[in-house]
KESEMAR-17983 format. One record per residue: residue number from 1; x, y, z of N, C-alpha, C in turn. Coordinates in Angstrom, 2 decimals, padded with zeros to 5 digits. Layout:
REM residues N
- NUM:X:Y:Z:X:Y:Z:X:Y:Z .
...
This chain:
REM residues 72
- 1:001.05:-000.77:-000.08:-000.30:-000.41:000.00:000.91:001.55:-000.37 .
- 2:002.26:001.18:001.25:002.46:002.67:000.72:003.34:002.33:-000.36 .
- 3:003.84:001.34:-000.98:004.68:001.69:-001.77:003.33:002.39:-003.17 .
- 4:002.44:001.83:-003.52:002.30:002.16:-004.57:001.88:003.36:-004.36 .
- 5:001.70:003.94:-002.99:001.70:005.82:-003.14:002.82:006.07:-003.16 .
- 6:003.84:006.18:-003.80:005.34:006.35:-003.46:004.94:006.61:-005.16 .
- 7:004.92:006.26:-005.20:004.53:005.88:-007.15:006.40:005.62:-008.21 .
- 8:005.79:006.05:-009.16:006.86:004.78:-010.47:008.30:005.33:-010.15 .
- 9:008.91:004.59:-009.93:010.66:004.97:-009.32:011.08:004.87:-010.35 .
- 10:011.09:004.93:-011.97:011.19:005.48:-013.56:010.87:007.04:-013.10 .
- 11:010.25:006.72:-012.73:009.69:008.37:-012.88:010.31:010.03:-011.88 .
- 12:010.09:009.31:-010.78:010.43:009.44:-009.71:012.46:009.42:-010.04 .
- 13:013.27:008.65:-010.37:014.32:008.94:-010.69:015.20:010.19:-011.52 .
- 14:013.80:010.05:-012.84:013.98:011.59:-013.53:013.84:012.74:-012.92 .
- 15:012.74:012.65:-012.41:012.56:014.02:-011.11:014.00:014.23:-010.87 .
- 16:014.33:013.22:-010.10:015.34:013.99:-009.36:016.49:014.18:-010.40 .
- 17:017.14:013.25:-010.99:017.78:013.86:-011.73:017.90:014.99:-012.61 .
- 18:017.03:015.93:-013.14:017.01:016.71:-013.66:016.73:017.70:-012.91 .
- 19:016.51:017.95:-011.30:017.18:019.04:-010.12:017.91:018.86:-009.20 .
- 20:018.54:018.17:-009.84:019.59:017.39:-008.44:021.14:016.99:-009.60 .
- 21:021.20:018.41:-010.67:022.94:018.00:-011.53:023.58:017.86:-011.10 .
- 22:024.69:017.36:-011.08:025.19:018.10:-010.27:026.10:018.89:-010.46 .
- 23:027.28:020.28:-010.14:027.44:021.71:-010.41:028.91:020.98:-010.67 .
- 24:029.83:021.92:-011.85:031.28:021.29:-011.76:031.95:021.99:-011.32 .
- 25:032.98:021.86:-010.78:033.79:023.48:-009.46:034.80:023.64:-010.70 .
- 26:035.20:024.88:-011.28:035.56:025.81:-012.45:036.56:025.88:-012.14 .
- 27:036.56:026.42:-010.36:037.59:027.41:-009.27:039.01:026.14:-008.73 .
- 28:037.70:024.97:-009.10:039.59:023.83:-008.96:040.02:023.49:-009.49 .
- 29:039.02:023.44:-010.89:039.34:022.57:-011.85:041.04:023.94:-012.71 .
- 30:040.47:025.75:-012.12:041.35:026.36:-012.90:042.47:026.21:-012.17 .
- 31:042.49:025.88:-010.34:043.48:025.93:-009.93:044.18:024.57:-009.93 .
- 32:044.08:023.38:-010.50:045.18:022.78:-010.93:045.64:022.64:-011.86 .
- 33:044.74:023.43:-013.19:045.41:023.91:-014.63:046.20:024.70:-013.90 .
- 34:046.63:025.37:-013.15:047.56:026.55:-013.02:048.87:025.70:-012.13 .
- 35:048.18:024.99:-011.09:049.14:024.93:-010.32:050.00:023.22:-011.55 .
- 36:049.14:022.57:-012.32:050.19:021.48:-013.43:051.19:022.76:-013.58 .
- 37:050.55:024.16:-014.98:051.69:024.34:-015.81:052.76:024.94:-014.57 .
- 38:052.50:025.35:-013.41:053.94:025.91:-013.01:054.28:025.43:-012.01 .
- 39:054.17:023.45:-012.05:054.85:023.24:-011.86:055.88:022.28:-013.19 .
- 40:054.97:022.32:-014.32:056.15:022.24:-015.72:057.27:023.01:-016.04 .
- 41:056.27:024.84:-015.46:057.64:025.44:-015.72:058.91:025.25:-014.79 .
- 42:058.44:025.45:-013.64:059.60:025.06:-012.62:060.17:024.28:-012.42 .
- 43:060.42:022.27:-012.71:060.65:021.70:-013.63:061.24:021.60:-014.53 .
- 44:060.65:022.42:-015.80:061.11:022.16:-016.65:062.35:023.33:-017.38 .
- 45:062.06:023.99:-016.64:063.98:025.07:-016.49:064.84:024.89:-016.06 .
- 46:065.95:024.24:-016.06:066.48:023.95:-015.15:067.66:025.19:-014.59 .
- 47:067.78:026.57:-015.62:068.30:027.43:-015.36:067.20:028.04:-014.10 .
- 48:066.12:028.00:-014.26:065.64:028.85:-013.31:065.28:027.24:-012.07 .
- 49:064.98:026.54:-012.25:065.32:026.25:-011.46:067.00:025.45:-010.40 .
- 50:068.11:025.58:-011.34:069.13:026.21:-010.22:069.01:027.52:-009.37 .
- 51:068.94:028.44:-010.08:069.21:030.19:-009.60:067.86:030.14:-008.29 .
- 52:066.43:029.71:-008.09:065.73:030.09:-007.14:065.02:028.79:-006.72 .
- 53:065.42:027.95:-007.22:063.91:026.20:-007.23:063.65:026.95:-005.75 .
- 54:064.46:026.58:-004.38:064.24:026.59:-003.43:062.83:027.69:-003.10 .
- 55:062.85:028.96:-003.90:062.57:029.91:-002.85:061.25:029.62:-003.88 .
- 56:060.79:029.49:-004.97:060.01:029.26:-005.99:058.95:028.60:-005.94 .
- 57:059.09:027.00:-005.30:059.23:026.78:-004.82:057.51:026.44:-003.49 .
- 58:058.75:027.38:-002.63:058.00:027.63:-001.93:056.87:028.77:-001.73 .
- 59:056.91:029.61:-002.55:056.42:030.71:-002.73:055.39:030.17:-003.70 .
- 60:055.53:029.33:-004.65:054.14:028.39:-005.55:053.24:027.52:-004.27 .
- 61:053.97:027.32:-003.27:053.23:026.35:-002.56:052.60:026.82:-001.89 .
- 62:052.91:028.20:-001.07:052.48:029.47:-000.11:051.36:029.92:-001.09 .
- 63:051.28:029.95:-001.94:050.37:030.91:-003.07:049.07:030.04:-003.41 .
- 64:049.55:029.04:-003.28:048.53:028.07:-003.96:047.37:027.32:-002.78 .
- 65:048.57:027.32:-001.84:047.25:027.10:-000.20:045.84:027.72:000.03 .
- 66:046.94:029.40:-000.65:046.46:030.69:-000.01:044.79:029.99:-000.88 .
- 67:045.40:030.08:-002.48:043.64:030.15:-002.61:042.81:029.27:-002.59 .
- 68:043.41:027.63:-002.03:042.47:026.74:-001.91:042.07:027.03:-000.27 .
- 69:042.78:027.86:000.50:041.62:028.12:001.73:040.50:029.57:001.28 .
- 70:041.14:029.80:000.76:039.84:031.53:000.64:038.53:030.71:-000.83 .
- 71:039.10:029.67:-001.26:038.29:029.07:-001.75:038.36:028.93:-003.18 .
- 72:039.49:030.43:-003.52:039.47:030.67:-004.81:039.53:029.69:-006.60 .
């Protein structure tokens, strides 16, 4: 009796899918892309890495942590 009052499970599933579409986290995707490009640049350039490798890596990781903590 209670099951028949709930309605058709296929129709309810279709309605739920329309209302609850997942949202893409574009800011997180952008941060990941920028971080990936930064890592490629830092590790690809041997001159840059020799000159300021430790400082650049520390600055990059600090700025990335700040962006993630602020939700940017």
